[in-house]
Each structure stands twice: as structure tokens, then as C-alpha cells.
C-alpha distance (Angstrom), angle and dihedral (degrees) to the residues before:
residue distance angle dihedral
M1 . . .
D2 3.77 . .
H3 3.86 107.9 .
S4 3.78 93.5 -162.6
N5 3.82 91.9 58.7
S6 3.79 92.6 46.3
S7 3.79 92.9 48.2
R8 3.84 89.3 49.4
A9 3.81 90.2 50.4
A10 3.81 91.2 48.4
E11 3.80 90.5 49.0
S12 3.81 90.1 48.7
N13 3.78 91.4 49.4
A14 3.81 90.7 49.4
R15 3.80 89.9 53.9
N16 3.79 91.5 47.3
E17 3.78 90.8 55.0
L18 3.79 92.2 62.3
P19 3.78 116.3 93.1
L20 3.79 111.5 -99.3
D21 3.80 95.8 -109.0
Q22 3.84 92.3 51.3
T23 3.80 91.3 47.7
A24 3.80 91.0 53.0
E25 3.77 91.1 46.9
A26 3.84 91.5 50.5
E27 3.77 91.6 48.8
Q28 3.82 90.7 51.8
L29 3.80 90.7 51.7
D30 3.80 90.4 49.0
A31 3.82 92.3 50.7
D32 3.82 92.7 50.1
F33 3.80 98.9 29.5
A34 3.80 93.2 129.1
L35 3.81 91.7 51.9
V36 3.83 91.7 46.7
Q37 3.83 89.7 53.6
L38 3.79 92.0 46.9
D39 3.77 90.8 48.2
T40 3.82 91.4 52.2
T41 3.83 89.5 54.6
F42 3.82 91.0 43.1
I43 3.81 93.4 54.0
T44 3.82 91.9 44.6
L45 3.80 92.1 52.6
L46 3.83 92.2 46.0
S47 3.81 88.2 52.1
E48 3.82 90.8 51.9
I49 3.81 90.5 51.2
S50 3.77 91.6 47.7
A51 3.82 91.4 50.3
L52 3.82 91.5 48.5
E53 3.80 92.2 48.3
S54 3.77 93.0 51.8
W55 3.80 93.5 40.4
H56 3.78 114.3 114.3
V57 3.74 138.9 161.7
D58 3.82 107.9 -69.3
G59 3.84 94.2 -94.6
R60 3.82 96.0 -78.4
E61 3.78 122.3 114.5
P62 3.78 112.2 -100.1
R63 3.81 113.3 -104.7
D64 3.77 91.9 -127.4
A65 3.77 143.6 -15.2
E66 3.80 91.7 -97.2
N67 3.85 91.6 61.9
L68 3.82 90.3 48.7
R69 3.81 91.9 52.2
S70 3.80 91.4 45.5
D71 3.79 91.8 51.6
G72 3.83 91.5 47.9
T73 3.81 92.0 48.4
S74 3.81 92.2 47.9
R75 3.79 91.7 48.8
T76 3.82 91.5 48.9
Q77 3.80 91.6 49.6
K78 3.81 90.8 50.0
I79 3.82 91.6 49.2
E80 3.80 90.8 49.1
S81 3.80 89.7 49.8
V82 3.81 92.1 52.6
L83 3.80 90.0 45.9
A84 3.81 90.1 53.0
N85 3.83 87.6 53.8
L86 3.82 90.7 46.8
A87 3.77 97.4 54.6
P88 3.87 97.9 70.5
I89 3.79 90.4 44.3
E90 3.80 90.3 54.0
L91 3.81 91.9 48.5
A92 3.80 90.2 50.0
I93 3.80 92.3 50.4
M94 3.83 89.4 50.9
H95 3.82 92.9 48.5
T96 3.81 99.2 42.0
P97 3.82 111.3 89.1
A98 3.78 118.4 -126.8
R99 3.79 113.1 -126.5
T100 3.80 99.6 179.3
I101 3.79 141.1 24.8
V102 3.88 87.3 -94.0
G103 3.84 90.0 59.0
L104 3.79 91.8 43.3
G105 3.85 89.3 52.2
I106 3.79 90.0 52.3
K107 3.77 91.0 51.4
A108 3.83 90.3 47.4
R109 3.83 90.5 51.6
H110 3.78 89.5 53.1
A111 3.82 91.1 47.3
A112 3.81 88.6 52.7
H113 3.80 89.6 53.9
V114 3.83 90.9 49.8
V115 3.81 93.0 50.3
S116 3.86 96.6 31.2
E117 3.81 89.9 140.5
H118 3.81 86.9 76.7
W119 3.82 87.6 73.3
D120 3.84 95.1 51.5
V121 3.80 95.1 84.4
P122 3.77 134.8 39.2
I123 3.74 111.5 -86.3
E124 3.80 95.0 -118.3
Q125 3.81 89.2 61.9
M126 3.80 94.6 54.6
E127 3.78 129.6 101.9
W128 3.80 115.2 -104.2
D129 3.81 95.6 -106.9
A130 3.78 94.9 48.5
R131 3.82 90.5 45.7
A132 3.82 90.7 52.3
V133 3.82 91.4 51.1
R134 3.79 92.7 47.4
L135 3.79 94.5 48.0
L136 3.80 92.2 46.9
I137 3.82 92.2 50.5
E138 3.83 92.0 46.5
A139 3.81 91.3 49.0
I140 3.79 93.1 50.6
C141 3.80 92.3 45.9
K142 3.83 90.8 50.0
L143 3.78 92.7 48.2
A144 3.81 92.3 46.9
D145 3.83 91.7 43.1
V146 3.80 90.9 -123.7
R147 3.78 122.3 144.6
L148 3.76 121.7 -129.9
P149 3.84 113.8 -106.2
F150 3.82 93.3 -112.3
P151 3.80 137.1 41.1
M152 3.77 114.4 -79.7
T153 3.80 88.8 -132.1
R154 3.86 87.8 88.3
A155 3.80 88.0 86.6
A156 3.78 128.2 1.8
P157 3.81 110.8 -91.6
E158 3.78 114.4 -112.4
S159 3.74 125.0 -118.4
P160 3.83 114.6 -111.0
R161 3.82 91.8 -101.4
T162 3.79 121.2 109.5
P163 3.80 109.0 -92.2
S164 3.74 117.3 -116.0
L165 3.79 120.8 -125.9
């Protein structure tokens, strides 16, 4: 008996036992596995930067100006270090093709990070080209069930109606 054929058959049967929606989801993750891994690292690094940016002395007054400068310098160096780690991840996300809606959502999340200034103002105050980019990214993220890389409180979310010009 050929063990490779029997193991393939067992693997095929195991896949067939999954409900259809889980099988499709697993296949999407397989197709865009590299992007999923890159996205995990991307989100982790963005979280580190966010934590460092909001980090402050624990509510007490600094003992002296030297400690305050030292803390600021240390924080800046840490942020720069994380940004240095982020750069190759961003390049890899841009250069890795998306094969499914999951991968496309990951690429849209990254694009939102790159043009995050598009979420700094209400959409009706934006130029036409910036509005088109923002709406496209939001639509892809919604379809892919991917969250934007920043809180939506930056600008009030729009209602689903077509924006007026």
C-alpha cells in the first residue's frame, strides 16, 4: 500500500469534514499565508509605536529637567527602532501579491496606514482624489472584515449614503 496516497486521502477527508465556510476560510489563509504573517507583525509594531507615543511619566512630576529630556530621548530612540523594524515589513506587504479578499484587506489596511491623513478630517471636507482613496480603502476593509490601523475616532465615520460634492 502506498502511504503517500493514503495520507493524501486522509488529509482530503479531514478537509472535507470541515463545514464549507471554514474550509473556504482556511483556503484563503493558505493562499495569503505570507501576507497574514506580515500583517500580524505589522499590527504588533504599530501597537508598540502607539504605546510608546502615549507613554508618559506615571503621573508624577519629573524630578528635574534632565530626567524629562532623558525620558524623551529614550522614547524617541525606541520609536525609531520600531520604525526601522517596520520599514521592511511594509515593503514586503507592498511587494507580496494578494490572492484572496483576506490578502487584499491586509494590503488595504497598510495603504490606510500610509495615507492615514485621509482620516484626519471629515470626508465631506476632503478633495475628490483623497475621498476616492479613503472610500475605496474603507470598502475593501469592510468587505475583507479588516479593521483600519487606527481608531475611527480620528474623523467621524460616514453614513452609508453617497457623499455629496
